[in-house]
VMD Tcl script that draws the C-alpha trace (Angstrom):
set ca {
  {120.46 339.69 213.49}
  {120.57 336.00 214.46}
  {118.04 334.27 212.20}
  {116.99 331.11 214.05}
  {113.99 328.83 213.60}
  {112.38 325.89 215.38}
  {112.87 322.62 213.44}
  {109.83 320.46 212.70}
  {111.08 317.58 214.87}
  {110.85 319.67 218.06}
  {107.48 319.52 219.84}
  {106.49 321.89 222.62}
  {104.09 321.53 225.53}
  {103.26 323.23 228.80}
  {105.34 322.64 231.93}
  {104.75 323.71 235.55}
  {105.33 327.33 236.64}
  {104.64 328.61 233.12}
  {107.62 326.89 231.54}
  {107.78 324.63 228.50}
  {108.63 320.99 227.92}
  {110.32 320.23 224.61}
  {110.55 316.82 222.96}
  {113.23 316.26 220.33}
  {111.57 313.62 218.14}
  {114.90 312.73 216.52}
  {116.66 311.81 219.73}
  {113.73 311.06 222.06}
  {115.19 313.45 224.65}
  {113.11 315.76 226.83}
  {114.16 319.30 227.70}
  {112.58 321.75 230.15}
  {112.60 325.55 230.00}
  {111.41 327.96 232.66}
  {108.98 330.81 232.00}
  {111.46 333.42 230.76}
  {113.22 330.95 228.47}
  {109.83 329.94 227.09}
  {108.98 333.56 226.28}
  {112.27 333.93 224.40}
  {111.63 330.63 222.60}
  {108.13 331.63 221.49}
  {109.18 335.09 220.32}
  {112.02 333.52 218.34}
  {109.62 331.02 216.81}
  {107.22 333.82 215.87}
  {109.74 336.24 214.37}
  {112.61 334.01 213.29}
  {115.03 336.55 214.81}
  {116.54 335.73 218.21}
  {117.88 339.26 218.78}
  {114.40 340.69 218.16}
  {113.01 338.15 220.60}
  {115.49 339.24 223.26}
  {114.61 342.91 222.68}
  {110.88 342.15 222.94}
  {111.18 340.18 226.19}
  {113.59 342.77 227.65}
  {110.87 345.41 227.39}
  {108.72 343.35 229.76}
  {111.25 343.32 232.63}
  {112.65 346.16 234.76}
  {115.63 348.00 233.30}
  {117.84 346.74 236.14}
  {117.31 343.15 234.95}
  {117.44 343.76 231.20}
  {121.24 343.50 230.97}
  {121.30 340.17 232.80}
  {118.47 338.84 230.64}
  {120.43 339.66 227.45}
  {123.52 337.93 228.84}
  {121.56 334.83 229.86}
  {119.77 334.85 226.51}
  {123.10 334.47 224.69}
  {123.84 331.37 226.78}
  {120.33 330.06 226.10}
  {120.72 330.47 222.32}
  {124.00 328.55 222.36}
  {122.44 325.71 224.39}
  {119.37 325.46 222.14}
  {121.53 325.37 219.01}
  {123.84 322.76 220.51}
  {120.92 320.49 221.42}
  {119.19 320.86 218.06}
  {116.19 322.74 219.47}
  {116.91 325.73 217.23}
  {118.60 325.88 213.82}
  {120.14 328.73 211.86}
  {118.35 329.95 208.74}
  {118.16 332.90 206.40}
  {115.30 335.24 207.32}
  {112.70 335.83 204.63}
  {110.68 338.95 203.98}
  {107.83 337.73 206.20}
  {110.19 337.27 209.14}
  {111.64 340.75 208.65}
  {108.15 342.27 208.71}
  {107.30 340.45 211.92}
  {110.41 341.73 213.70}
  {109.00 345.25 213.93}
  {105.51 344.15 215.01}
  {104.25 344.03 218.56}
  {104.64 340.69 220.34}
  {101.58 338.45 220.24}
  {100.91 335.52 222.56}
  {101.81 332.15 221.03}
  {100.60 328.92 222.60}
  {102.20 325.53 222.40}
  {100.19 322.52 221.31}
  {96.92 322.36 223.26}
  {97.65 321.21 226.82}
  {95.41 318.88 228.82}
  {95.50 321.10 231.89}
  {96.78 324.32 233.43}
  {99.58 324.90 235.90}
  {100.68 327.92 238.00}
  {103.36 330.29 236.76}
  {106.37 331.96 238.40}
  {109.23 334.24 237.32}
  {112.83 333.02 236.98}
  {115.83 333.53 234.69}
  {116.03 331.65 231.37}
  {117.30 328.10 231.55}
  {117.02 324.73 229.85}
  {117.67 321.41 231.54}
  {117.61 317.78 230.54}
  {115.15 315.54 232.34}
  {115.71 311.79 232.79}
  {113.00 309.41 231.53}
  {110.27 308.21 233.83}
  {111.17 305.34 236.11}
  {109.96 301.78 235.77}
  {106.39 300.81 236.52}
  {106.25 298.51 239.52}
  {102.62 298.72 240.62}
  {100.57 295.56 240.28}
  {98.05 295.26 237.46}
  {94.44 294.87 238.57}
  {93.03 291.63 237.23}
  {89.51 292.45 235.99}
  {89.29 289.23 233.99}
  {91.50 286.36 233.00}
  {93.69 286.96 229.97}
  {93.09 284.56 227.14}
  {95.97 282.61 225.64}
  {95.88 284.67 222.46}
  {95.95 287.89 224.53}
  {99.08 286.70 226.31}
  {100.69 285.75 223.00}
  {99.83 289.17 221.54}
  {101.25 290.87 224.64}
  {104.49 288.91 224.35}
  {104.86 289.81 220.67}
  {103.96 293.45 221.36}
  {106.53 293.76 224.13}
  {109.25 292.14 222.02}
  {108.54 294.51 219.13}
  {108.45 297.53 221.45}
  {111.80 296.64 223.04}
  {113.38 296.22 219.60}
  {111.91 299.46 218.24}
  {113.06 301.49 221.23}
  {116.64 300.34 220.65}
  {116.57 302.07 217.25}
  {117.04 305.82 216.74}
  {113.88 307.50 218.00}
  {113.04 309.02 214.62}
  {113.00 305.49 213.15}
  {110.69 304.34 215.97}
  {108.22 307.15 215.25}
  {108.30 306.46 211.53}
  {107.66 302.76 212.11}
  {104.72 303.46 214.43}
  {103.24 305.82 211.82}
  {103.48 303.15 209.11}
  {102.03 300.46 211.38}
  {99.04 302.65 212.26}
  {98.45 303.60 208.65}
  {98.35 300.04 207.30}
  {97.42 297.88 210.30}
  {95.56 300.21 212.65}
  {92.85 301.62 210.43}
  {90.07 300.62 212.83}
  {90.08 302.14 216.28}
  {90.32 299.73 219.18}
  {87.64 299.71 221.83}
  {88.45 300.70 225.40}
  {88.13 297.06 226.50}
  {90.54 295.89 223.80}
  {93.02 298.63 224.70}
  {92.93 297.84 228.42}
  {93.34 294.14 227.71}
  {96.34 294.85 225.47}
  {98.01 296.95 228.18}
  {97.42 294.19 230.74}
  {98.75 291.55 228.35}
  {101.97 293.48 227.76}
  {102.36 294.02 231.50}
  {101.89 290.28 232.06}
  {104.61 289.54 229.49}
  {106.90 292.08 231.18}
  {107.01 289.95 234.32}
  {109.20 287.50 232.46}
  {111.42 290.13 230.84}
  {114.70 290.82 232.69}
  {115.11 294.36 231.38}
  {113.40 297.69 231.98}
  {109.68 297.95 231.25}
  {108.18 301.35 232.05}
  {105.41 303.44 230.55}
  {107.24 303.87 227.22}
  {107.66 300.16 226.61}
  {104.22 299.36 228.01}
  {102.32 301.82 225.84}
  {104.23 301.03 222.64}
  {103.88 297.31 223.34}
  {100.08 297.68 223.64}
  {99.93 299.46 220.29}
  {102.00 296.75 218.61}
  {99.99 293.97 220.29}
  {96.79 295.20 218.64}
  {98.35 295.76 215.20}
  {97.91 292.12 214.00}
  {94.19 292.43 214.82}
  {94.01 295.58 212.64}
  {93.13 297.72 215.63}
  {94.73 301.11 216.25}
  {95.56 303.23 219.27}
  {96.96 306.73 219.67}
  {100.47 306.64 221.15}
  {100.93 309.76 223.28}
  {104.08 311.29 224.76}
  {103.81 314.08 227.27}
  {103.56 314.67 230.98}
  {101.12 313.81 233.72}
  {100.33 314.98 237.23}
  {100.49 318.44 238.76}
  {104.29 318.24 238.91}
  {106.31 317.60 235.75}
  {106.55 313.83 235.26}
  {107.15 312.68 231.71}
  {104.88 309.86 230.66}
  {103.87 307.73 227.69}
  {100.39 306.26 227.31}
  {97.82 305.16 224.74}
  {94.44 306.72 224.11}
  {91.14 305.62 222.61}
  {89.09 308.53 221.34}
  {91.22 311.03 223.30}
  {90.62 309.03 226.51}
  {93.77 307.76 228.29}
  {93.88 304.02 228.87}
  {94.75 303.03 232.48}
  {98.24 301.66 233.10}
  {99.91 300.07 236.12}
  {100.93 303.07 238.22}
  {97.70 304.94 237.45}
  {96.12 303.50 240.63}
  {92.96 301.52 240.06}
  {92.06 302.37 236.52}
  {89.64 304.73 234.84}
  {88.09 306.16 238.00}
  {91.48 307.34 239.28}
  {92.38 308.95 235.94}
  {89.83 311.71 236.52}
  {92.14 313.50 238.93}
  {95.24 313.22 236.75}
  {96.21 315.98 234.32}
  {97.51 314.61 231.03}
  {99.41 317.04 228.80}
  {99.96 315.55 225.36}
  {102.97 316.93 223.48}
  {103.22 314.39 220.68}
  {100.43 312.08 219.49}
  {101.24 309.43 216.87}
}
mol new
graphics top color blue
foreach p $ca { graphics top sphere $p radius 0.5 }
foreach p [lrange $ca 0 end-1] q [lrange $ca 1 end] { graphics top cylinder $p $q radius 0.2 }
display resetview
């Protein structure tokens, strides 16, 4: 029996074709699993026994494919352990009781939308981060001088934080929200903060994409004691990893989201981690 468990720093969300998108909050790396790998992952998370998970999933496929599934599952377990998405542990009595039970459906964190499913062999792949945001920012009103100063400070803090280990970045954001972001920002304040950070990014020679833009907006509002939800997940019908900020569970428009709030209605946002 291989007793494996999912560590607390790994967050799971829905991916296209019935797969799963995993975020390692320690490293900031994204990983994608197809449908079969996701079923093995969820059974292992439920029972704490990878061999029992393989046996359970094998009963759902034709006998001719069961041998290949077990062979691929061994490769999958080694990959997940190597990337820190599973860890070894000693099984407790509760885990041993679950091994003999019938499999029950387990959902990841609530997705923002649904996607079609398809059948493939188990696999996990790394996915590069989203590319830079190059679309122009719509100018609804002129930014005030203090908005531009806040955007410059927010971008500088975001760039510095994202150079640290990702677990330190998350911890810092949590502390900032707890002590400086006790009051929720309004939608107008959030949109203005995003625009101010984007304006500051025009003078920055490095990369500024959705990750820097969203974190910069959160940090720009911190001195005003206003808080935002920093969200990491995916957006669109295809898998495209994205970072954004929300006010009351409503995504705030960013450059690249077309012309603002009206265009967001057709976009599926799947939150995997909300800080």
